[in-house]
C-alpha positions as CSV (number, residue, x, y, z in Angstrom):
1,M,95.2,160.1,109.5
2,T,96.9,158.9,112.6
3,R,100.7,158.6,112.8
4,S,102.1,155.3,114.2
5,T,105.1,155.8,116.5
6,K,106.1,152.2,116.3
7,Q,107.5,152.4,112.8
8,V,111.2,152.2,112.5
9,P,113.0,154.1,109.8
10,A,114.2,151.9,107.0
11,F,117.9,152.7,107.5
12,H,117.7,151.4,111.1
13,A,115.9,148.2,110.1
14,D,118.3,147.5,107.3
15,R,121.5,146.0,108.6
16,S,123.3,146.3,105.3
17,F,123.0,150.1,105.3
18,P,126.5,150.9,106.7
19,Y,128.1,148.5,104.2
20,V,126.3,150.1,101.3
21,L,127.3,153.5,102.5
22,V,131.0,152.5,102.9
23,C,131.2,150.7,99.6
24,S,129.6,153.5,97.7
25,T,131.9,156.1,99.3
26,L,135.0,154.0,98.6
27,G,133.8,153.4,95.0
28,T,133.4,157.2,94.5
29,V,136.8,157.9,96.0
30,I,138.5,155.3,93.9
31,S,136.8,156.4,90.7
32,L,137.7,160.1,91.3
33,A,141.3,159.2,92.1
34,A,141.5,157.2,88.9
35,V,140.2,160.1,86.9
36,W,142.6,162.5,88.6
37,I,145.6,160.3,88.1
38,S,144.8,159.7,84.4
39,T,144.3,163.5,83.9
40,A,147.5,164.3,85.7
41,L,149.4,161.8,83.5
42,Q,148.0,163.3,80.3
43,V,148.7,166.9,81.4
44,A,152.2,166.3,83.0
45,P,154.1,165.9,79.6
46,V,152.6,169.1,78.3
47,L,153.7,171.0,81.4
48,V,157.2,169.5,81.4
49,A,157.8,170.1,77.7
């Protein structure tokens, strides 16, 4: 078993990798923000009353 040193890792060869990372991160942040806002709007009337 010889190891080839000319192989490039997949994330370096794939040019769409940064876009996938950014889009998935933004999607996660937006979904978490939506859940937090909806939870806060449901809990706020209980705390105010």
